C-alpha positions in Angstrom: 128.7 -30.4 5.5 128.0 -28.0 8.3 128.5 -29.4 11.8 125.3 -28.1 13.6 126.5 -29.2 17.1 129.8 -27.3 16.6 127.9 -24.2 15.4 125.6 -24.3 18.4 128.6 -24.6 20.7 130.3 -21.6 19.2 127.1 -19.5 19.2 126.8 -20.1 23.0 130.4 -19.2 23.4 129.9 -15.9 21.6 126.9 -15.0 23.7 129.0 -15.6 26.8 131.4 -13.0 25.5 129.0 -10.3 26.8 127.3 -9.2 23.6 128.1 -5.5 22.9 131.2 -5.6 25.0 132.9 -7.8 22.3 133.5 -4.7 20.3 135.3 -2.8 23.1 137.4 -5.8 23.9 138.3 -6.2 20.3 139.5 -2.6 20.1 141.5 -3.1 23.3 143.1 -6.3 21.9 144.0 -4.5 18.7 145.8 -1.9 20.8 147.7 -4.5 22.8 148.8 -6.3 19.7 150.3 -3.2 18.1 153.5 -4.3 19.8 155.2 -7.5 18.5 154.6 -10.5 20.8 158.4 -11.2 20.7 159.0 -7.8 22.4 156.4 -8.5 25.1 158.0 -11.9 25.9 161.5 -10.3 25.9 160.4 -7.7 28.4 158.9 -10.3 30.8 162.0 -12.5 30.5 164.4 -9.7 31.3 162.6 -8.9 34.5 162.1 -12.5 35.6 165.7 -13.5 34.9 167.1 -10.8 37.1 165.2 -12.3 40.1 165.6 -16.0 39.0 161.8 -16.4 39.0 160.0 -19.1 37.1 157.0 -18.8 34.8 154.5 -21.2 33.2 152.8 -20.4 29.9 149.6 -22.3 29.0 149.5 -22.1 25.2 146.7 -22.7 22.8 147.8 -25.4 20.4 146.2 -24.1 17.2 148.0 -20.8 17.8 151.3 -22.5 18.4 150.9 -24.3 15.1 150.7 -21.0 13.2 153.7 -19.4 14.8 156.6 -21.8 15.0 159.3 -19.1 15.4 157.6 -17.7 18.5 157.1 -21.2 19.9 160.8 -21.9 19.5 161.5 -18.6 21.3 159.3 -19.8 24.2 161.0 -23.2 24.3 164.4 -21.5 24.6 163.4 -19.9 27.9 164.1 -21.6 31.3 160.3 -21.7 31.9 157.7 -24.2 30.9 154.7 -24.5 28.5 151.4 -26.1 29.4 148.4 -27.1 27.2 145.6 -24.6 27.0 143.3 -26.5 24.7 143.4 -26.7 20.9 140.9 -23.9 20.3 140.2 -21.1 22.8 136.5 -21.8 23.5 134.5 -22.3 26.7 134.3 -26.0 27.5 131.0 -25.5 29.3 129.3 -25.3 25.8 131.0 -28.4 24.5 129.9 -32.0 24.8 132.2 -34.6 26.3 133.1 -35.8 22.8 133.9 -32.3 21.7 136.1 -31.6 24.7 137.8 -34.9 24.2 138.5 -34.1 20.6 139.9 -30.6 21.5 142.2 -31.9 24.2 143.3 -34.8 22.0 144.2 -32.5 19.1 146.1 -30.2 21.5 148.2 -33.1 22.8 148.9 -34.3 19.3 149.9 -30.9 18.2 152.3 -30.4 21.1 153.9 -33.8 20.3 154.2 -32.9 16.7 155.9 -29.6 17.6 158.1 -31.3 20.2 156.8 -29.1 23.0 157.3 -30.7 26.4 154.3 -30.5 28.7 153.1 -31.8 32.1 150.0 -29.8 32.7 146.7 -28.3 31.5 144.5 -25.2 31.9 141.2 -25.0 30.1 140.4 -21.8 28.2 138.7 -19.2 30.3 139.4 -21.4 33.4 136.1 -23.0 32.3 135.5 -26.6 33.4 132.7 -29.1 33.5 132.9 -32.4 35.3 133.7 -33.9 31.8 136.8 -31.7 31.7 137.9 -32.9 35.1 137.5 -36.5 33.9 139.4 -35.8 30.7 142.4 -34.3 32.4 142.6 -37.6 34.3 142.1 -39.6 31.2 145.0 -38.0 29.4 147.3 -38.4 32.4 148.3 -34.8 33.0 150.4 -34.3 36.1 148.7 -31.1 37.1 145.9 -28.7 36.3 146.0 -25.0 37.0 142.5 -23.9 36.1 140.1 -25.9 38.2 141.4 -24.0 41.2 139.7 -20.8 39.9 136.3 -22.3 41.1 135.0 -20.2 44.1 135.3 -23.2 46.4 139.0 -23.5 45.7 140.4 -20.1 44.8 140.6 -18.7 48.3 142.6 -21.7 49.5 146.4 -21.8 49.7 147.0 -25.5 49.4 147.6 -28.0 46.5 144.6 -30.3 46.1 143.2 -33.1 44.0 139.9 -32.8 42.1 136.9 -35.1 42.8 136.1 -37.6 40.1 132.8 -39.2 39.2 133.9 -42.6 40.6 134.1 -41.0 44.1 137.9 -41.0 44.0 140.3 -38.0 43.8 142.3 -37.2 40.7 145.8 -38.5 40.3 146.8 -35.1 39.1 147.4 -32.1 41.4 145.5 -28.8 41.2 146.5 -25.3 42.4 144.2 -22.6 43.6 144.1 -19.7 41.1 144.0 -16.1 42.5 141.1 -13.9 41.5 143.5 -11.0 40.7 144.4 -11.6 37.1 145.7 -9.0 34.7 142.2 -9.0 33.0 140.6 -7.8 36.2 143.3 -5.4 37.3 143.9 -3.8 34.0 140.8 -4.1 31.8 138.2 -4.0 34.6 139.7 -1.8 37.4 142.1 0.2 35.2 145.0 -0.2 37.6 148.4 1.4 37.0 151.6 -0.7 37.2 152.2 0.6 40.7 148.7 -0.4 41.9 149.1 -3.8 40.3 152.4 -4.3 42.1 150.8 -3.4 45.4 147.9 -5.8 44.8 150.2 -8.7 44.0 152.2 -8.0 47.1 149.1 -7.9 49.3 148.1 -11.4 48.0 151.6 -12.7 48.6 151.5 -11.5 52.2 148.2 -13.3 52.8 149.5 -16.5 51.3 152.7 -16.3 53.4 150.5 -16.1 56.6 149.0 -19.4 55.5 152.4 -20.9 54.6 150.8 -22.0 51.3 150.9 -21.6 47.6 149.8 -18.6 45.5 149.2 -18.6 41.7 148.5 -15.7 39.4 147.3 -15.7 35.8 149.1 -12.8 34.1 148.6 -12.9 30.3 151.8 -11.8 28.5 149.7 -9.7 26.1 149.1 -7.3 28.9 151.9 -8.0 31.3 154.5 -7.5 28.6 153.3 -4.0 27.7 155.9 -1.3 28.6 153.5 0.5 30.9 152.7 -2.7 32.9 155.7 -5.0 33.1 157.3 -2.8 35.8 154.6 -4.0 38.2 156.7 -7.2 38.6 159.7 -5.4 40.0 158.4 -4.4 43.5 156.6 -7.7 43.7 159.7 -9.8 43.0 161.8 -7.6 45.3 159.3 -8.3 48.1 159.2 -12.0 47.3 163.0 -12.1 47.4 163.0 -10.2 50.8 160.7 -12.8 52.4 162.5 -15.8 50.8 159.4 -16.8 48.7 160.0 -19.6 46.2 159.0 -18.7 42.6 159.4 -21.9 40.5 157.6 -23.2 37.5 154.4 -25.2 38.2 156.1 -28.6 37.5 159.0 -27.7 39.8 156.6 -26.8 42.6 154.3 -29.9 42.2 157.3 -32.3 42.0 159.0 -30.9 45.1 155.8 -30.7 47.1 154.8 -34.3 46.3 158.2 -35.5 47.4 158.8 -33.3 50.5 155.4 -31.8 51.5 157.1 -28.5 52.0 158.7 -25.8 49.8 162.3 -25.7 48.6 164.8 -23.9 50.8 162.1 -24.1 53.5 160.4 -21.1 51.8 157.5 -19.7 53.8 155.4 -19.5 50.6 155.4 -20.7 47.0 154.3 -18.3 44.3 153.5 -19.5 40.8 153.5 -16.9 38.0 151.5 -18.2 35.0 150.2 -16.5 31.9 148.0 -17.8 29.1 149.0 -17.3 25.5 145.7 -17.4 23.7 147.0 -15.6 20.5 150.3 -14.2 19.2 148.7 -11.7 16.8 145.5 -9.7 16.5 144.5 -11.9 13.6 144.7 -14.9 15.9 142.3 -13.1 18.2 139.9 -12.5 15.3 140.0 -16.1 14.2 138.6 -17.1 17.6 135.2 -15.7 16.5 
């Protein structure tokens, strides 16, 4: 039997994908996926390991379920994996019950695959008040998507989200910088050199505030040979100013205990990157 409510949710999601631009984005994703995802991850790992930098990967659960070998590869890294929903769909078009079901299935899948997790990021950084309540309901320790809202993204401090009961969430949230790989590469057509300069400029600003800075750099773009080098000047600068680059869980745990950054670092920088799909066919299944 056709689930009318689900079909309506997906049709709204597809309309939000900017109509005719879907075709151009699909061609672009096909090009990115011509390189094996394992190679993209390896390139990122080789750069990060040289500078002892952490990374956090929000991972779509249904995608993880289809690619166990790549998930095992991810688990072997000294980084961490977060929950990025079960399906990659905009939560603003889902009812409370649909969002609840999606998050519940994601958690169940992570447990079945024995993937440790502490935190959550909604697909497309897209939240309703229901989403905020559900992150609390499922007792996540942190969320790294709510901070993309305009009222939070320019801040440089860890915060707690407002709940419907007038209280603040028990989980911590981190502001998410507007300069993602999507905007820098797909929208502004930046080169690796330009991306590196942009990341450094944002780190300089966060340092002046003695706060926290977080980027969303999808491995599907970041791991491309022509872009991964953008990390080198950024990490060299971070090392020069004694910035701390842990995983999200390391940062949250240390901050909650000490109210400062490890090694008295002047700034904490969190590198994150959503894994929405491992193959081009994963991408097509989203439609």
